[in-house]
N, C-alpha and C positions, 0 to 999 in steps of 0.2 A: 238156796244155800249160798253162803258167803265164801268167796275165794280169797285166800291169803297167799300171795306169791312172795316167798321170802328167799333168803340166800340159798337154801338147799332145795327149794321148789318141791318140798316133800309131798305136796298134794297132787302132783301129776305122776303118771305112770311111765312117762317116756324118758327114762334115764339115758344119758348119752355116754357112749364110749368115745372119747374125744378124737381118737384116730380113726374110728370105724364108722362114725355117723355118716360119712360119705364114701367110704371105701369098700363097702361090701362086695362091689363088683370089680374092684381093682386088686389084682394079686400082689402080694408082697414081692419086692424086688429080689430076683435070683441072679447073683453075679454070674453064674455059669451060663445064663441065657441072655443076659443083658449085653447088647452089642457094644455099649460104651463102658463096659465094666472096668477095663484097665484105666480109662480116664477117670472114672468115679473113684477108684482106689487111690489115685494120686491127688485128689482134691483135699484141701485142708478143711478139717472139721472145726466147727465152732460150738461152744456150749451155750445153750439157751435154757433158762430156768422156766419151768411151767409151775406156777404157784398153786399151792393147796386150795386157795380161794376159788379157782376156776373149777376144781373137782367138786367142791362143796356146792357151788352154784349150779353145776350141771347134774347134781345128784348122782354121781358116779364114783366108783371105787378106784382108788389110786393104784392098787395092785393090778387090777384088770388093765388099766391104762399103761402101766409099766410094761406088762407083757406085750400089749399091742404096739406101743412105741418101739419096742425092741425089734419088730419086724420091718421098721421103716427108717431106723436111725443107726448110726455107727455105734452108739453106746447109750445106755440109759442107767441112771442110778438114782437112788433116793437121797435127799438131803433134808432130814426131818420129814415134814409132810409135803415138801415140794419134790418135783422131779427135775433132774438135770439131764437134758438130752444132748447128745453130740451129733450134729448134722453137717453134712457137706452142703455146698450150695445147691446141688441137684436134688438132694434129699429134702432140703428145706422148701425148694420150689414144688416138689411133689406133694408135701404136706399142705402147702398153701392151696394147691389145686384141689386137694381133697376137701378142704374146708369150703372152697368156692363151690364144689360139687354138692356139698351138704346143703348150702344155702339155696342153690338152684333147684334141688329136689323139693324143698319146702315151698319155694315160690311157685313151682309147677302145681303142687297140691293146692295152694291158695287160689290159683287161676281156675282150677277145676271146680273148687268149692263155690267161689263167689267172685265175680269180676271186680267188685268194689273193694276187695281186700288188697292192701299193699303195705309196704314197710318203707320208712325213711331212716337213713342213717348218715352220720358224719363220715367223711372220708378218713378221719383219724380214729374211727372206731369208738368214739366216746359217747354217742347219743343215738337212741333209737326211738322211733315213734311207730307204733303198731296200729294200723287202721283196720278195724273189723267190727262186727256187731255181736249181740248176745246170742245169736243163733249159730255161732261157729261150732264146728265139731270139737270136742274136748281134746282129742289127740292132736288135731291140727293146731289148736291154740297152744298146746304145750310145745309143739315143734317150732312154732313161730317164736315163742318167748324163750325157749331153751336153746334149740339147735342153731337158729340164726344168730342169736346173741353170742353164744359160746364160740361158734365157728368164726364169727367176725372178730371177736376179741382175740382169739388164738391167732388169726391172721395178722393182727396188729403186733402181737408178741413176737411172732416169727419175723416180721418185717423189721422191727426195731430192736429186738433183743431185750426189750424192757418188760419185766414181769409185773410191774405195777400198773394195774388197770382200774379204771373208774368209769362206770357207765351210768348215764341218766336214761331211764326208760319211761315211756309214757304210752298208755293205751287210750286210743281215741275212737269214739263212735264214728264209723266211716260214713254214716248218713248225715250227721249234723256237724261234725268237726269239733264236738265238745269232748273234754277230757273225762275219762272214766276212772283212771287211776294213774299214779306215777310214783317213782321211787328211784333210789340210787343204789347201785351194786358195785362191789360186793358188800354185804352187811346190811343192806336196807331191805325194804319190802314194798310190795304193791298190794293194797287191800281193796277189794271191790266185790260187788255182788248185785243182786236184783235192784237194790235201792240206787246204786250208782248208775246202773244202766238206765233205769227209769228217769233219773235226773238228767241224763245226757240227751234226752229228747225234749224238745221245746216247741213242737209243732212246726219246726222249720224256721222259727223266728230268728235264731242266731245266724243260720245260713243265709237267710234273706238279707239280713242287715249287713253281713260281711260282703255279700255280692254287690249290694248297693254302694258300700264303701269303696270296694276295689274298682267298680265301674266309674265312680267319680274320680279316683286317682288316675285312671288310664284314659279318661276323656270319652268313655262310652256313654251314650244316652239312651233314653227310652226304657221300657220294661225289659227285664232280663229275659223273659220268655221270647221276646222278639229278636234277640241277638242271633247272629249266625252261629253255627257250630264252632267256627274258628274263633269268634269273639268270646263265646262261652268258655272255650279252652284257655284263652288268655286270662279271663277272670279267675278260673280255677287255679291256673298255674301261679299267677301273681299272689293270690290268696294263700296258697300252700307255701310258697317260698317266703312270704312275709311272716306267716305263722312260725316257720322254722327258725328264722333269724331272731325273731322277737322272743321265742321260747328259749333259744340257746343263751341269749345275753340278758334276758329278763328286762328288756326295755323296748320302747316303741321306736320303730324306724319309719322314715318318711320316703315315699316313693319318688324315684327320679325317672327310671325308664326300664323297659323289659324287652328282651330279645328272645324269641322262641327257640332259636338254635336251628342250624341246618348243617349241610355238609362242610361248611367253612368254619362256622363259629359255634361254640357251645352255648346251650341255653343259659341265660344269666339274667339276674335282676340287679339293678343299681339303686341303692337307697342311701340315706344318711341317718345317723343316730340322733335320737332326741337329745342325748347328752353331748351333742357336738354341733356342728354347723354344716351348711351345704357344701363346703369344701372338703368335708370328711366323707368322701364317696366310698361306700362299701359295696363290693360286688359279691353276690351270692351265685355260685355255679351249681348246676344240677345235671346229673345224668340219670337215665332210666333204662333198666333192663329187666324184663320178666317179673314185673311186680315189685321191684325195689328201686327207690330213688336214693342216690348218694349225693350228699351236699358238701360243699366246702365254701369258705368265705375268706376274705382278706382283712376282716376287722381287727385281727390281732396286730397287723402292721400299724393301724391307726392307734391302737392302745399302746404299742411300743414306742411310737414316734416321739411323744413329748420327752420321755426320759432320755432317749438317744440324742435328741436335739439339745437337751440341757447339758449333756456331757461335751458336745461339740462347742456349745456357747462358752462353757467354762474355759475351754482351751483358747478359743478365739479372743475372749476378753482379756487374756494376758497380753495381747498385742494391739487390739483394736478397741476403740471406745464403744461401749454397749449401745449408745444412742445412734450409732452410725452403721449398724449391721442388722440384717434380717436373715434368719436361718430357716431353711425349709428342707426337710429330708423325705426321701422316698425309700421306704423299707422294702427290700427285695426278698429276703428270706430270713428265717431265724426269729420271727416275731414271738414275743413273750408277754404275759400279763404283768410280770414284775419288771423292775428296772433292768435293762439288758446289759450284759457284758459286751463291750464293743467288739471283742474278737469272736463273738458268737452270732453277730448280726451282719448280714450283707446289706449295704445301704449306699445310696448316693445322696450327698448333701450339697446344697447350693447356698453359698454365703454371699449375699448381696451387700455391697458396701457403698456408702455415700462418699463420693470422691472428695468432697470438701472436708470431711472429717477423718478419712482413712488413708488418703494418698501417701502421707508421710510415713506411715507404718506398713504399707502394703508389701514392700520388698522383704522387710524383716519377717513379716508373717509368712509370706510365701516360702522363705528359706526354712522356716520351722515346721511346715506341714509334713514333708516327707518323713522326718524323724518321728513326729508324733504318730503318723500312720503305722510306721514300723513297730513302735512301742505298744500301741494300743489296739491295732486291728489285724495283727498277725494271724493268718489262718483263714481269713474270709475275704472275698473281693469287696472292696469298698472304695469310694471316691469322694473327694471334696473339690467342688468347682468354685473358684473365686471369680466374682463378677462385680466390677466396680463401674458405677455410672455417675453422671452429674446429679446434683441434689434433686432437681425437678423430676427427672426420670425415676430416681430411687424412690421418691415419695409415692409413685404410682404402682409400685410393685407390692402385691399382697399374696397370700397363700392361694387364693382361688384362681389367680391369673398368672402366677409366676412362670408357668411352663410356656405360655404364649409369649411372654417377654423374652424368654431365652432365644427366640428366633428373630428378635428385632436387633437392628444395628445401633445400639445405644450405649455400648460399653467402652469405657476409657482404659480399662485394664481387665484382662482375662487370663485364667490359668486353670488347667485341669491336673489334679494330683490324684493318682490312683495306686492302690495296692492290689495285687492279684492274690488268688488263693494260695499260691506257692510262696508269697512274700516278696515278690518283685515290685519295686516302687518305680513309677514313671511320672514325669512331670512334663506337661505340654504347654 
């Protein structure tokens, strides 16, 4: 039989009451018994919109959810097919804990069913990869695809207050790593059945090829079967993390290094994109708990950087000759795929100047920077560092090595101009 998972997931029997999927054992709050009741009553409530699309996705009734949310929120009302809930910070935290509990319950069921089943998801709740096989119990499959996705999306809505959600979901054969089906929600579908499962087996050829590829990247030699368990773990982890970042951005990335993580640092993989160069270092971070991997990466900062630097360059070239400046930016937060608004992106920019071409305009430019920061970067921490060197030293500075050059005693003029999140401008 062919399975079609669409926006209402009508083919499965596990409809989800969005507040109750994890809270069957959690009693509704009773102010008379709550030790912090007086404090809760003084908290300021905020409104959060729960969109109709999440009810359709979870195959659940809005009226049932309206009643259930009423037990956990200060107020609930309908707005068309959406729900508007009023929650205090403590109520919102409790709802997030419920959704986390829903996910943990399903992950426990997965672990009992088959050790090879697991889920990968973005830390921003926008992408899910479900690893299992065709022998999975139908109810557990529905819980994975419905409960985990809906609970994680709702967590994101609670955290951000943004009701617009978009999820890319993929089902992968946990034995071979090959895709069985994928789609985008809300509104999309995932269609698969026996033919797709059969096609996802290739006698292990794909997995063997991927293992050999990753071994070459990481410098491991010899047959895979002769590697130690630790080395096999590295091969598996690097392969999984590469698959994640390449699937997310639909391009190839090249390996730089891998750290398995310990009590001091988080597991991470460093790569650079095929559509970039080796100086565009992207770090993929991963955490694991009870059958779920959560991923985050900083590629958005690299995508944002060219447009941000162009805006800095437009300003700088009002005072300095274009042939005498090099501009390199490190995006700290607020990365976006589109051209960023300067007052939404926290960044540090280094402007390296050729002394022979820029010394005459340096002071005038320095005087203009604080006003420019105030006008354009109000609301976020940002900084512009002016670094002037003699021509020979300036020629040696490039994007891949400019950070090392900052520590050298080669500057004939330096200044640091910064604006804080509160709008205070300082010049050193």
